[in-house]
C-alpha positions, 0 to 999 in steps of 0.5 A, spaced: 272 314 882 272 322 879 266 321 874 262 318 880 264 324 884 262 329 879 255 326 878 253 324 885 255 332 887 250 334 882 245 329 884 246 331 891 246 338 891 243 341 885 237 338 884 230 338 888 225 333 887 218 335 890 213 329 892 206 328 892 201 323 896 201 318 890 207 319 886 214 321 887 214 327 882 221 328 879 221 336 878 227 340 878 226 346 882 233 350 884 240 350 883 242 351 890 250 350 892 252 344 897 253 349 902 246 352 902 242 345 900 241 341 907 237 347 910 230 345 910 225 338 910 223 339 903 231 339 901 232 333 905 226 329 902 228 331 895 235 328 896 231 321 899 226 322 893 232 321 888 234 314 891 227 311 889 229 311 882 236 311 882 242 306 883 240 299 885 232 299 884 234 301 877 238 295 875 232 291 876 226 296 873 229 300 868 227 298 861 230 303 858 232 299 852 228 296 846 234 290 845 236 289 852 233 289 859 235 291 866 242 289 868 238 284 873 237 280 867 244 278 865 245 274 872 239 269 870 243 268 863 249 265 866 244 259 868 243 258 860 235 257 862 234 264 859 236 268 853 236 275 849 233 274 842 238 279 840 244 277 843 248 277 836 248 285 838 247 285 845 254 281 846 254 281 854 247 277 854 251 272 849 257 272 853 253 271 860 249 265 857 255 261 854 260 263 860 265 266 856 265 273 860 272 272 862 275 272 855 270 278 853 272 283 859 272 289 855 265 288 853 262 286 860 265 292 863 261 297 859 255 293 862 258 293 869 261 300 869 253 303 869 252 298 875 258 301 879 257 308 877 249 308 879 250 304 885 255 309 888 252 315 886 246 313 890 250 311 896 253 318 896 247 321 896 244 317 901 251 318 905 249 326 904 242 325 907 245 321 913 250 326 915 246 332 914 239 331 916 240 330 923 242 337 923 236 340 920 230 343 924 224 339 922 219 334 925 222 329 929 218 323 926 219 326 919 227 326 920 227 319 923 223 316 917 227 320 912 234 317 915 231 310 915 229 311 908 236 313 906 239 307 910 234 302 907 237 305 900 244 305 902 243 298 904 240 296 898 245 299 894 251 296 898 247 289 897 247 289 890 254 291 889 257 286 894 253 280 890 255 283 883 262 284 885 264 281 892 269 285 896 268 293 894 270 300 897 266 301 903 265 309 905 260 312 909 262 319 908 259 323 902 264 326 897 262 333 896 269 336 893 273 334 887 279 335 892 277 329 896 281 323 896 277 318 892 282 312 892 279 307 896 281 299 896 276 294 896 273 292 903 272 285 906 265 282 904 264 281 912 265 289 913 260 291 907 254 286 910 255 289 917 254 296 915 248 293 911 245 289 917 246 295 921 242 300 916 236 295 915 235 294 923 235 301 924 230 302 918 225 296 920 225 299 927 224 306 925 219 306 918 211 305 918 208 299 919 204 300 913 203 297 906 207 300 901 200 302 897 198 305 904 204 309 905 204 313 899 208 308 896 214 310 900 219 305 904 215 301 910 218 297 916 216 291 912 220 293 905 226 293 910 224 287 914 224 283 907 230 286 904 234 284 911 231 277 910 234 277 903 241 279 906 241 274 912 239 268 907 245 271 902 249 270 908 247 263 910 244 266 917 237 263 917 236 264 924 236 271 923 233 271 917 227 267 920 226 273 925 225 278 919 221 274 915 216 272 920 215 280 921 213 280 914 208 274 914 205 276 921 204 284 918 197 283 918 197 288 912 200 283 907 197 277 904 197 273 897 193 275 892 187 270 890 184 267 884 178 270 882 178 265 876 183 261 873 184 265 867 184 273 866 182 274 873 187 269 876 192 272 882 198 272 876 194 276 872 192 281 877 199 281 879 201 283 872 196 288 871 194 291 877 198 296 882 197 296 889 195 289 891 196 287 898 201 282 896 206 287 894 211 289 899 215 294 895 215 296 888 218 301 883 212 306 881 211 308 874 206 312 871 205 314 863 205 321 864 211 322 869 215 316 869 213 311 864 216 304 864 220 304 858 220 298 854 217 293 859 211 292 855 215 290 848 219 284 852 212 280 852 213 278 845 218 277 840 220 281 834 214 278 829 209 282 834 211 289 831 206 288 825 201 286 831 201 293 834 201 300 832 204 303 839 211 300 839 216 300 833 220 294 836 219 288 840 224 283 843 224 277 848 230 280 852 229 275 857 226 269 854 225 262 858 227 256 854 223 250 854 227 246 858 226 252 864 218 251 863 219 244 865 220 246 872 212 246 872 208 240 872 202 240 867 197 242 873 201 248 875 196 254 873 203 258 872 205 255 866 198 255 863 197 260 857 197 267 859 199 266 866 206 268 866 207 265 859 204 265 853 204 262 846 199 266 842 195 272 842 190 276 838 190 284 838 182 285 840 183 292 836 185 289 830 184 282 830 191 280 828 194 274 831 201 273 834 204 266 835 210 263 837 214 260 832 213 252 831 218 246 830 217 241 825 213 237 829 208 242 831 211 244 838 213 251 840 220 253 840 219 258 846 214 262 850 213 269 850 213 273 857 206 274 859 208 277 865 210 283 862 204 284 858 201 291 859 194 292 855 194 299 856 201 301 853 200 296 847 193 297 845 193 305 847 198 309 850 204 306 848 207 308 855 208 302 860 205 304 867 205 298 871 209 298 877 215 293 877 214 289 884 221 288 887 218 284 893 212 280 894 208 276 900 209 270 896 217 271 897 216 272 904 212 266 905 217 262 901 223 265 905 220 263 912 218 256 910 226 255 908 229 259 914 224 255 919 226 248 915 234 250 915 234 252 923 228 247 926 226 242 921 220 241 917 215 244 922 207 245 921 209 252 920 214 252 915 210 247 911 204 251 911 207 257 909 210 253 903 203 250 902 200 257 901 204 258 895 203 251 892 196 251 893 194 258 889 198 255 883 194 248 884 189 246 879 187 239 882 183 242 888 188 241 893 187 245 899 192 248 903 191 243 909 192 238 904 198 240 901 201 242 908 200 235 910 203 232 904 209 237 905 210 235 913 212 228 910 218 230 907 225 230 910 229 236 911 233 237 905 227 235 901 223 240 904 228 245 903 229 243 895 222 244 895 222 251 897 228 252 892 224 249 886 217 253 888 222 260 888 223 258 880 216 257 879 213 263 882 219 268 880 221 266 873 221 273 870 223 277 877 230 275 877 231 271 883 234 265 880 242 267 880 242 270 887 239 263 890 244 259 886 250 264 889 247 263 896 245 256 896 252 254 892 247 249 888 245 249 881 238 246 878 238 241 873 231 241 870 229 235 867 229 235 859 223 230 859 220 229 866 215 235 867 216 238 874 223 234 876 229 238 878 235 236 882 240 240 885 248 239 884 254 243 886 254 250 883 261 250 881 262 245 876 255 244 874 253 244 866 249 250 865 243 249 860 247 252 854 252 246 855 257 251 859 261 249 865 260 254 871 267 256 874 269 259 880 270 266 876 263 266 874 260 267 881 262 274 880 262 280 875 269 284 873 270 290 876 269 296 871 276 297 867 274 304 867 273 305 874 280 301 875 283 306 871 280 312 876 282 308 882 289 305 882 287 301 889 282 297 886 284 290 884 280 285 879 276 279 880 279 272 878 279 270 871 278 277 868 282 282 865 285 288 869 286 292 863 283 294 856 
């Protein structure tokens, strides 16, 4: 863990970040030594600010490459329903989709090395904050809030690591010297989850009961409750998850974005284009002058779009859904209509040039572009993506609550009502929430739970939720190739993914970084992967 230590010491001790009310500015101010660093409230805030844009959040939101998306795109490719158009170069995408990672550990290790390092860097920074902030003379409320934010991010990073790698080294002590013992064995998954739960319970109790937008874009009680809901669901603790999901649902500050129309002002287009909606519980903040969104806007098209725009030189569908995946939608679902989540043609309003997805000989489209990633300002004007990346939305809180209630209490009117709200927003036949609620209450428990799973596939196709759901449920969605809206669920291990590969037990985890195993001799490799280069 030597490399992790050195990087984390720099992050913890040598960089100070200032913050403003509307954006977490990253602005190096000094080069204090560790001995002098934790002295003021400004320094404490600086350390916590680092956590907002590093570690686990960046695994979802970092569009730093034109050819491959953030690491969170790769687990979705294990399903075979998604692919990277440039996988001939980005081999980790190909090996993930074809489930051949085990025979290509070295290539995959290059990807997971960054995940391991980034998350442990953030954990070390969080550990430093948690250990030292109590000793700083500062406002008590500010102190408690910063401590809670640090615990939120420590939990977020450990949660991401345990989902990716399984048993992982667990430490609550910050590394501040290269002389410290960094040889740590992998801890039991249950021990990792115990710390995650404890940290998030503290965060829920201490953080402000506000929306993310009205809390200067800082972590809130509801963001912590949302993450804790996800943690409990991943553990199969549905009763505990219900408690925290209902905290979010009953917040009074969050709600579903509504359709003004079913075209450019649909809820889905608002979510794509507009920041600070009440639906957003937690987001990664981007700005085209301080911290832009990188290549996100270019992921909306394939390579042929290069001639349509003058703002970017490269376009790639780095996380493109297959046509079979799109069969998860019925024909009357708004989300699958053109320019909602997906699109098949686009005309640049500035030049009149048109992009069209390629077609088969029978005239059908080979695939869809990802409209959810489209950023008009970036593509048509600035060349810098500025739309925030949404980690948690109120729609997910409703679906979580619906499923968790059903898991523990059966199909109640409350559970049906939560699921109905999400379905009604996407319905184009005029059915009301009440109509759909009544229909859902007639379902058997298992059918209702599977309806919740299916709705997650429809609501979050491009937000990297699917593989986590496969892991927690132990089920894989078999989407019909011929019947729109039809999906069945089979056991995950042994299922055939959409690329025709059989899912193995070793596919459920990623390999531990080979570089990390060389640094830390106490680490062991996950089953199926190589232990040496």
